[in-house]
DRENVEXKOL-858393 format. One record per atom (N, C-alpha, C): residue in one letter; x, y, z; atom name. Coordinates in Angstrom, 3 decimals. Example, Ala and Ser with C-alpha at 12.3 -4.5 7.8 and 13.67 -1.06 7.14 Angstrom:
REC  residu        xx        yy        zz  atome
REC       a    13.190    -5.690     7.800      N
REC       a    12.300    -4.500     7.800     CA
REC       a    13.200    -3.300     7.800      C
REC       s    12.850    -2.250     7.080      N
REC       s    13.670    -1.060     7.140     CA
REC       s    12.900     0.030     7.870      C
This chain:
REC  residu        xx        yy        zz  atome
REC       m   -17.962     2.273    -4.369      N
REC       m   -17.138     2.392    -2.970     CA
REC       m   -15.583     3.577    -3.562      C
REC       s   -15.180     3.740    -1.987      N
REC       s   -13.906     4.422    -2.795     CA
REC       s   -12.264     3.672    -2.185      C
REC       k   -11.789     4.438    -2.995      N
REC       k   -10.223     3.585    -2.175     CA
REC       k   -10.218     2.895    -1.089      C
REC       i    -9.694     1.934    -0.801      N
REC       i    -9.693     1.467     1.284     CA
REC       i    -7.882     2.310     1.149      C
REC       h    -8.186     2.895     2.390      N
REC       h    -6.389     3.088     3.090     CA
REC       h    -5.955     2.055     3.947      C
REC       r    -5.194     1.715     4.231      N
REC       r    -4.391     0.732     5.125     CA
REC       r    -4.661     1.360     6.530      C
REC       m    -5.054     0.664     7.897      N
REC       m    -5.215     1.435     8.846     CA
REC       m    -3.668     0.789     9.754      C
REC       s    -3.742     2.037    10.776      N
REC       s    -2.432     0.946    11.904     CA
REC       s    -3.724     0.453    12.698      C
REC       t    -2.936    -0.647    13.949      N
REC       t    -3.130    -1.462    14.481     CA
REC       t    -4.325    -0.873    15.728      C
REC       s    -3.947     0.601    15.908      N
REC       s    -4.914     1.018    16.687     CA
REC       s    -6.359     0.944    15.653      C
REC       e    -6.285     2.608    15.126      N
REC       e    -7.836     3.290    13.877     CA
REC       e    -8.489     0.664    13.841      C
REC       k    -7.469     0.193    13.474      N
REC       k    -8.581    -0.803    13.244     CA
REC       k    -8.919    -1.817    14.827      C
REC       q    -8.322    -1.581    16.461      N
REC       q    -9.368    -1.581    16.973     CA
REC       q   -10.428    -0.006    17.318      C
REC       i   -10.338     0.499    16.916      N
REC       i   -11.553     1.164    16.313     CA
REC       i   -12.841     1.046    16.183      C
REC       m   -12.272     0.582    15.231      N
REC       m   -13.159     0.114    13.697     CA
REC       m   -13.342    -1.139    14.688      C
REC       e   -13.272    -2.365    15.169      N
REC       e   -14.015    -3.996    15.479     CA
REC       e   -15.093    -3.153    15.919      C
REC       i   -15.140    -1.627    17.673      N
REC       i   -15.500    -1.765    17.749     CA
REC       i   -17.090    -1.462    17.472      C
REC       l   -16.610     0.005    16.209      N
REC       l   -17.678     0.621    15.310     CA
REC       l   -18.210    -0.744    14.503      C
REC       w   -17.401    -2.136    13.766      N
REC       w   -18.786    -2.847    13.205     CA
REC       w   -19.640    -4.028    13.911      C
REC       s   -18.959    -4.032    15.343      N
REC       s   -19.538    -4.911    15.988     CA
REC       s   -20.772    -4.063    16.708      C
REC       t   -20.645    -2.483    16.905      N
REC       t   -21.437    -1.988    17.472     CA
REC       t   -23.422    -2.411    16.682      C
REC       g   -22.921    -2.034    15.156      N
REC       g   -23.827    -1.929    13.838     CA
REC       g   -24.727    -0.886    13.840      C
REC       h   -24.554    -0.403    14.569      N
REC       h   -25.066     1.048    14.898     CA
REC       h   -24.128     2.980    14.916      C
REC       p   -23.926     3.924    14.600      N
REC       p   -23.461     4.789    14.739     CA
REC       p   -24.035     5.139    16.394      C
REC       i   -22.433     5.139    16.670      N
REC       i   -21.754     4.975    18.974     CA
REC       i   -21.111     7.144    18.220      C
REC       t   -21.175     7.726    20.063      N
REC       t   -19.954     8.561    19.769     CA
REC       t   -18.913     7.912    20.802      C
REC       t   -17.971     8.754    20.688      N
REC       t   -16.570     8.781    20.856     CA
REC       t   -16.537     8.064    22.897      C
REC       r   -18.014     8.624    23.977      N
REC       r   -17.888     8.689    24.450     CA
REC       r   -18.372     6.803    25.353      C
REC       e   -19.363     6.116    23.917      N
REC       e   -19.480     5.277    23.657     CA
REC       e   -18.157     3.751    23.648      C
REC       i   -17.434     4.455    22.467      N
REC       i   -16.299     3.845    22.272     CA
REC       i   -15.545     3.361    23.295      C
REC       m   -14.793     4.650    24.236      N
REC       m   -14.433     4.430    25.549     CA
REC       m   -14.732     3.722    25.957      C
REC       s   -16.576     3.283    25.992      N
REC       s   -16.536     1.823    27.188     CA
REC       s   -16.912     0.292    26.351      C
REC       n   -16.403     1.092    25.386      N
REC       n   -16.864    -0.671    24.672     CA
REC       n   -14.622    -1.145    24.673      C
REC       l   -14.134     0.303    24.064      N
REC       l   -12.202    -0.375    25.163     CA
REC       l   -12.173    -1.692    25.654      C
REC       p   -11.129    -1.580    25.306      N
REC       p   -10.433    -3.370    26.767     CA
REC       p   -10.870    -2.414    28.252      C
REC       v   -10.160    -2.819    28.861      N
REC       v   -10.547    -2.250    30.756     CA
REC       v    -9.046    -2.306    30.789      C
REC       d    -7.220    -2.830    30.119      N
REC       d    -5.919    -2.412    30.450     CA
REC       d    -5.425    -1.042    28.836      C
REC       n    -6.998    -1.193    28.346      N
REC       n    -6.610    -0.135    27.711     CA
REC       n    -6.364     1.546    27.946      C
REC       t    -5.467     1.847    27.858      N
REC       t    -5.608     3.444    28.085     CA
REC       t    -5.622     4.467    27.449      C
REC       w    -6.541     5.127    26.514      N
REC       w    -6.716     6.193    25.395     CA
REC       w    -7.605     6.778    26.907      C
REC       k    -6.674     8.395    26.087      N
REC       k    -8.052     9.367    26.969     CA
REC       k    -8.802    10.653    25.640      C
REC       q    -9.799    11.060    25.867      N
REC       q   -11.150    10.441    24.791     CA
REC       q    -9.819    12.121    23.325      C
REC       n    -9.052    13.099    23.957      N
REC       n    -8.395    13.669    22.732     CA
REC       n    -7.940    12.815    21.706      C
REC       t    -7.102    10.829    22.425      N
REC       t    -6.276    10.519    21.394     CA
REC       t    -7.602     9.081    20.715      C
REC       i    -8.454     9.350    21.378      N
REC       i    -9.813     8.253    20.468     CA
REC       i   -10.294     9.449    19.253      C
REC       v   -10.673    10.561    19.556      N
REC       v   -10.866    11.177    18.847     CA
REC       v    -9.675    11.867    17.555      C
REC       t    -8.994    11.479    17.708      N
REC       t    -7.484    11.193    17.287     CA
REC       t    -7.694    10.548    15.917      C
REC       f    -7.993     9.278    16.620      N
REC       f    -7.230     8.258    15.616     CA
REC       f    -9.475     8.721    14.712      C
REC       l    -9.505     8.831    15.500      N
REC       l   -11.385     8.967    14.069     CA
REC       l   -11.337     9.911    12.886      C
REC       a   -10.600    10.806    13.471      N
REC       a   -10.134    12.330    12.283     CA
REC       a    -9.340    11.424    11.473      C
REC       r    -8.791    10.613    11.946      N
REC       r    -7.220     9.756    10.262     CA
REC       r    -8.936     9.302     9.169      C
REC       l    -9.205     8.058    10.586      N
REC       l    -9.975     7.846     9.658     CA
REC       l   -11.365     8.203     8.885      C
REC       m   -11.476     8.714     9.180      N
REC       m   -12.833     9.765     8.526     CA
REC       m   -11.774    10.507     7.576      C
REC       e   -10.686    10.748     6.788      N
REC       e    -9.266    11.316     6.593     CA
REC       e    -9.542    10.308     5.141      C
REC       k    -9.812     9.121     5.792      N
REC       k    -8.999     7.539     4.746     CA
REC       k   -10.362     8.139     3.894      C
REC       g   -11.852     7.962     4.774      N
REC       g   -12.612     7.686     3.986     CA
REC       g   -13.336     6.158     4.246      C
REC       i   -12.748     5.948     5.618      N
REC       i   -13.168     4.654     6.062     CA
REC       i   -14.575     4.814     7.068      C
REC       i   -14.875     5.950     8.116      N
REC       i   -15.731     6.301     8.892     CA
REC       i   -16.578     7.319     8.119      C
REC       n   -17.539     7.730     9.001      N
REC       n   -17.985     9.318     8.861     CA
REC       n   -18.986     9.605     9.922      C
REC       a   -19.494    10.886    10.532      N
REC       a   -19.736    10.659    11.230     CA
REC       a   -21.751    12.065    11.210      C
REC       t   -21.664    11.835    11.866      N
REC       t   -23.076    12.477    12.025     CA
REC       t   -23.414    13.335    13.347      C
REC       r   -23.915    14.271    13.101      N
REC       r   -23.727    15.302    14.529     CA
REC       r   -25.324    16.079    15.084      C
REC       v   -25.004    14.923    16.508      N
REC       v   -26.540    14.892    16.972     CA
REC       v   -27.117    15.649    18.238      C
REC       s   -27.490    17.211    18.206      N
REC       s   -26.955    17.314    19.381     CA
REC       s   -25.595    18.314    19.690      C
REC       k   -25.645    17.260    20.525      N
REC       k   -23.428    18.088    20.490     CA
REC       k   -22.907    16.720    20.263      C
REC       a   -23.411    15.681    20.281      N
REC       a   -22.476    15.134    20.062     CA
REC       a   -22.048    13.921    18.788      C
REC       n   -21.105    14.101    18.346      N
REC       n   -20.860    13.079    16.612     CA
REC       n   -20.622    11.589    17.138      C
REC       y   -21.371    11.115    16.088      N
REC       y   -22.203     9.657    16.578     CA
REC       y   -21.820     9.420    14.442      C
REC       y   -20.406     8.164    14.313      N
REC       y   -19.651     7.685    14.009     CA
REC       y   -20.218     6.606    13.697      C
REC       q   -20.282     5.655    12.373      N
REC       q   -20.237     4.691    11.436     CA
REC       q   -19.032     4.504    10.680      C
REC       p   -18.693     3.092    10.382      N
REC       p   -18.371     2.933     9.311     CA
REC       p   -19.045     3.086     7.724      C
REC       c   -17.594     3.517     6.596      N
REC       c   -18.441     3.113     5.279     CA
REC       c   -18.222     2.028     4.428      C
REC       i   -17.539     1.248     4.619      N
REC       i   -17.131     0.017     4.664     CA
REC       i   -17.249    -1.118     5.725      C
REC       t   -17.808    -2.031     4.853      N
REC       t   -17.999    -2.994     5.842     CA
REC       t   -16.335    -4.029     5.964      C
REC       e   -16.658    -4.748     7.509      N
REC       e   -15.216    -5.184     8.357     CA
REC       e   -14.631    -7.361     6.700      C
REC       k   -15.805    -7.203     6.509      N
REC       k   -15.485    -8.349     5.039     CA
REC       k   -14.903    -7.577     3.477      C
REC       e   -15.298    -6.477     3.497      N
REC       e   -14.304    -4.988     2.558     CA
REC       e   -12.933    -4.930     3.369      C
REC       y   -12.662    -4.339     4.595      N
REC       y   -11.938    -4.680     4.522     CA
REC       y   -10.355    -5.152     4.688      C
REC       r   -11.208    -7.161     5.509      N
REC       r   -10.538    -8.251     5.626     CA
REC       r   -10.044    -8.692     3.754      C
REC       d   -10.861    -7.922     2.846      N
REC       d   -10.881    -8.486     1.560     CA
REC       d    -9.159    -7.948     0.736      C
REC       f    -9.370    -6.208     1.394      N
REC       f    -8.625    -5.579     1.165     CA
REC       f    -7.025    -5.474     1.610      C
REC       e    -7.397    -6.042     3.060      N
REC       e    -6.037    -6.215     3.771     CA
REC       e    -5.280    -7.719     2.574      C
REC       t    -6.076    -8.713     2.583      N
REC       t    -6.283   -10.280     1.816     CA
REC       t    -5.247    -9.446     0.650      C
REC       k    -5.402    -8.667     0.251      N
REC       k    -5.301    -8.485    -1.470     CA
REC       k    -3.736    -7.879    -1.083      C
REC       q    -3.659    -7.071    -0.277      N
REC       q    -2.208    -5.808     0.101     CA
REC       q    -1.485    -7.492     0.155      C
REC       f    -1.803    -8.270     1.292      N
REC       f    -0.649    -9.299     1.463     CA
REC       f    -0.401    -9.626     0.808      C
REC       i    -0.824   -10.389     0.123      N
REC       i    -0.249   -12.326    -1.799     CA
REC       i    -0.290   -10.473    -2.149      C
REC       d    -0.413    -9.154    -2.349      N
REC       d     0.579    -8.321    -4.118     CA
REC       d     1.892    -8.665    -2.667      C
REC       d     2.238    -7.365    -1.325      N
REC       d     3.407    -7.261    -0.710     CA
REC       d     4.130    -8.586    -0.485      C
REC       i     4.028    -9.681    -0.024      N
REC       i     4.563   -10.758     0.201     CA
REC       i     4.760   -10.647    -0.901      C
REC       h     3.481   -12.236    -1.874      N
REC       h     3.668   -12.932    -2.618     CA
REC       h     3.793   -12.390    -4.753      C
REC       k     4.059   -10.587    -4.035      N
REC       k     5.001   -10.494    -5.081     CA
REC       k     3.222   -10.685    -6.587      C
REC       g     1.498   -10.500    -5.986      N
REC       g     0.294   -10.240    -6.347     CA
REC       g     0.354   -12.209    -6.666      C
REC       s     0.617   -13.559    -6.261      N
REC       s     0.164   -14.562    -6.819     CA
REC       s     0.107   -15.219    -5.866      C
REC       t    -1.636   -15.230    -5.658      N
REC       t    -2.181   -16.087    -5.381     CA
REC       t    -1.317   -17.657    -5.609      C
REC       l    -1.193   -18.478    -5.674      N
REC       l    -1.159   -19.735    -6.312     CA
REC       l     0.658   -19.614    -5.229      C
REC       g     0.910   -18.599    -4.995      N
REC       g     2.502   -18.185    -3.839     CA
REC       g     1.770   -18.355    -2.615      C
REC       f     1.379   -17.834    -2.183      N
REC       f     0.582   -18.118    -0.920     CA
REC       f    -0.810   -19.447    -0.671      C
REC       i    -0.804   -19.853    -1.347      N
REC       i    -2.350   -20.827    -1.336     CA
REC       i    -0.941   -21.729    -0.615      C
REC       s     0.081   -21.968    -2.227      N
REC       s     1.468   -23.172    -1.730     CA
REC       s     2.538   -22.832    -0.274      C
REC       t     2.511   -22.013    -0.567      N
REC       t     3.334   -21.286     1.797     CA
REC       t     2.133   -22.403     2.542      C
REC       l     0.586   -21.578     2.816      N
REC       l    -0.150   -22.220     3.741     CA
REC       l     0.094   -23.960     3.709      C
REC       c    -0.189   -24.463     2.179      N
REC       c    -0.034   -26.237     1.900     CA
REC       c     1.494   -25.937     2.718      C
REC       d     2.737   -25.354     1.944      N
REC       d     3.465   -26.067     2.566     CA
REC       d     4.262   -26.374     3.485      C
REC       n     3.799   -25.438     4.583      N
REC       n     4.237   -24.878     6.382     CA
REC       n     3.218   -26.241     7.325      C
REC       g     1.772   -26.660     6.291      N
REC       g     0.549   -27.805     7.646     CA
REC       g     0.016   -26.797     8.208      C
REC       t    -0.094   -25.068     7.662      N
REC       t    -1.008   -25.145     8.491     CA
REC       t    -2.589   -24.951     8.146      C
REC       l    -2.857   -25.597     6.628      N
REC       l    -4.193   -26.031     6.654     CA
REC       l    -4.951   -27.210     7.196      C
REC       t    -5.690   -26.736     8.183      N
REC       t    -6.094   -28.267     7.913     CA
REC       t    -6.997   -28.767     7.414      C
REC       k    -7.042   -30.656     7.085      N
REC       k    -8.224   -30.847     6.518     CA
REC       k    -9.522   -30.509     5.886      C
REC       e    -9.814   -30.169     6.812      N
REC       e   -11.570   -29.001     6.659     CA
REC       e   -11.048   -27.965     6.063      C
REC       d   -10.056   -27.348     5.974      N
REC       d    -9.691   -25.995     5.755     CA
REC       d    -9.264   -26.300     3.535      C
REC       i    -9.061   -27.789     3.135      N
REC       i    -8.435   -27.802     1.840     CA
REC       i    -9.889   -28.675     1.946      C
REC       e   -10.801   -28.509     2.113      N
REC       e   -11.941   -29.314     1.418     CA
REC       e   -12.943   -28.063     0.990      C
REC       e   -13.152   -27.509     2.077      N
REC       e   -13.771   -25.517     1.904     CA
REC       e   -12.385   -24.431     0.721      C
REC       l   -11.964   -25.138     0.642      N
REC       l   -10.546   -24.362    -0.531     CA
REC       l   -11.057   -25.276    -1.938      C
REC       m   -11.290   -26.882    -1.801      N
REC       m   -11.467   -27.624    -3.035     CA
REC       m   -12.893   -26.823    -3.450      C
REC       r   -14.003   -26.568    -2.845      N
REC       r   -15.294   -26.827    -3.042     CA
REC       r   -15.567   -24.998    -3.443      C
REC       n   -15.226   -24.332    -3.529      N
REC       n   -14.632   -22.042    -3.353     CA
REC       n   -13.802   -22.219    -4.643      C
REC       l   -12.619   -23.597    -5.536      N
REC       l   -12.243   -23.478    -6.292     CA
REC       l   -13.304   -24.365    -6.938      C
REC       k   -14.103   -25.110    -7.272      N
REC       k   -14.494   -25.378    -8.326     CA
REC       k   -16.530   -24.380    -8.857      C
REC       k   -16.301   -23.193    -7.703      N
REC       k   -17.548   -22.848    -8.015     CA
REC       k   -17.618   -21.255    -9.589      C
Protein backbone atom coordinates (compact mmCIF):
# COMPACT_ATOMS: atom_id res chain seq x y z
CA UNK A 1 0.00 0.00 0.00
CA UNK A 2 1.30 3.44 -0.85
CA UNK A 3 1.52 6.36 1.55
CA UNK A 4 -1.88 7.55 2.74
CA UNK A 5 -2.57 11.29 2.67
CA UNK A 6 -4.98 13.31 4.76
CA UNK A 7 -8.32 14.23 3.23
CA UNK A 8 -10.38 17.36 3.53
CA UNK A 9 -13.85 17.14 5.07
CA UNK A 10 -15.39 17.33 1.60
CA UNK A 11 -13.12 14.58 0.27
CA UNK A 12 -14.08 12.41 3.24
CA UNK A 13 -17.76 12.94 2.43
CA UNK A 14 -17.18 11.60 -1.08
CA UNK A 15 -15.12 8.70 0.28
CA UNK A 16 -17.96 7.76 2.65
CA UNK A 17 -20.15 7.30 -0.42
CA UNK A 18 -17.51 5.28 -2.27
CA UNK A 19 -16.87 3.05 0.76
CA UNK A 20 -20.57 2.49 1.40
CA UNK A 21 -21.45 1.43 -2.15
CA UNK A 22 -18.83 -1.31 -2.32
CA UNK A 23 -18.45 -1.10 -6.10
CA UNK A 24 -17.15 1.44 -8.65
CA UNK A 25 -19.58 4.32 -9.25
CA UNK A 26 -19.90 7.34 -11.52
CA UNK A 27 -19.95 11.03 -10.65
CA UNK A 28 -23.71 11.02 -11.22
CA UNK A 29 -24.14 8.20 -8.69
CA UNK A 30 -22.01 10.11 -6.19
CA UNK A 31 -24.24 13.15 -6.66
CA UNK A 32 -27.37 11.09 -6.08
CA UNK A 33 -25.94 9.75 -2.81
CA UNK A 34 -25.04 13.16 -1.36
CA UNK A 35 -27.20 14.54 1.46
CA UNK A 36 -30.22 16.49 0.21
CA UNK A 37 -28.88 19.76 1.63
CA UNK A 38 -25.60 19.44 -0.30
CA UNK A 39 -25.44 21.94 -3.16
CA UNK A 40 -22.27 20.78 -4.92
CA UNK A 41 -22.31 20.93 -8.69
CA UNK A 42 -20.86 18.14 -10.83
CA UNK A 43 -17.68 20.17 -11.52
CA UNK A 44 -17.07 20.49 -7.78
CA UNK A 45 -17.32 16.73 -7.32
CA UNK A 46 -15.00 16.14 -10.29
CA UNK A 47 -12.46 18.47 -8.64
CA UNK A 48 -12.63 16.51 -5.37
CA UNK A 49 -12.31 13.23 -7.28
CA UNK A 50 -9.23 14.56 -9.11
CA UNK A 51 -7.64 15.52 -5.79
CA UNK A 52 -8.40 12.07 -4.35
CA UNK A 53 -6.79 10.45 -7.40
CA UNK A 54 -3.70 12.69 -7.05
CA UNK A 55 -3.41 11.51 -3.45
CA UNK A 56 -3.70 7.86 -4.57
CA UNK A 57 -6.82 7.34 -2.48
CA UNK A 58 -9.08 6.41 -5.42
CA UNK A 59 -8.69 5.31 -9.01
CA UNK A 60 -10.92 5.63 -12.04
CA UNK A 61 -11.76 3.26 -14.85
CA UNK A 62 -13.20 4.64 -18.08
CA UNK A 63 -16.17 2.66 -19.39
CA UNK A 64 -17.79 4.08 -22.52
CA UNK A 65 -18.27 7.79 -21.74
CA UNK A 66 -18.19 7.56 -17.94
CA UNK A 67 -15.49 7.26 -15.30
CA UNK A 68 -16.14 4.73 -12.55
CA UNK A 69 -14.44 5.59 -9.28
CA UNK A 70 -13.40 3.19 -6.54
CA UNK A 71 -11.33 3.43 -3.35
CA UNK A 72 -7.71 2.26 -3.27
CA UNK A 73 -7.80 2.12 0.53
CA UNK A 74 -10.39 0.77 2.93
CA UNK A 75 -12.25 2.86 5.45
CA UNK A 76 -10.41 1.00 8.24
CA UNK A 77 -7.02 1.78 6.68
CA UNK A 78 -7.89 5.46 6.57
CA UNK A 79 -9.32 5.47 10.09
CA UNK A 80 -6.14 3.78 11.37
CA UNK A 81 -4.03 6.39 9.55
CA UNK A 82 -6.04 9.31 10.98
CA UNK A 83 -5.90 7.83 14.48
CA UNK A 84 -2.11 7.51 14.30
CA UNK A 85 -1.83 11.07 12.94
CA UNK A 86 -4.02 12.36 15.78
CA UNK A 87 -1.94 10.58 18.41
CA UNK A 88 1.27 11.85 16.80
CA UNK A 89 0.00 15.44 16.45
CA UNK A 90 -1.87 15.89 19.73
CA UNK A 91 -0.23 13.42 22.09
CA UNK A 92 3.33 13.58 20.68
CA UNK A 93 3.09 9.94 19.58
CA UNK A 94 2.12 8.65 23.02
CA UNK A 95 -0.69 6.11 22.84
CA UNK A 96 -0.57 5.93 26.63
CA UNK A 97 -1.09 9.70 26.78
CA UNK A 98 -4.12 9.36 24.52
CA UNK A 99 -5.63 6.55 26.61
CA UNK A 100 -4.90 8.48 29.82
CA UNK A 101 -6.81 11.45 28.42
CA UNK A 102 -9.78 9.22 27.62
CA UNK A 103 -9.70 7.80 31.15
CA UNK A 104 -9.27 11.19 32.80
CA UNK A 105 -12.17 12.89 31.06
CA UNK A 106 -14.64 10.08 31.71
CA UNK A 107 -15.53 9.30 28.11
CA UNK A 108 -14.79 5.58 28.44
CA UNK A 109 -17.69 3.36 29.42
CA UNK A 110 -17.28 0.17 31.41
CA UNK A 111 -17.75 -1.76 28.15
CA UNK A 112 -15.04 0.35 26.47
CA UNK A 113 -12.61 -0.42 29.28
CA UNK A 114 -13.39 -4.14 29.13
CA UNK A 115 -12.84 -4.16 25.35
CA UNK A 116 -9.60 -2.23 25.78
CA UNK A 117 -8.40 -4.73 28.36
CA UNK A 118 -9.22 -7.64 26.02
CA UNK A 119 -7.25 -5.97 23.22
CA UNK A 120 -4.29 -5.27 25.50
CA UNK A 121 -4.16 -8.94 26.53
CA UNK A 122 -3.81 -10.08 22.89
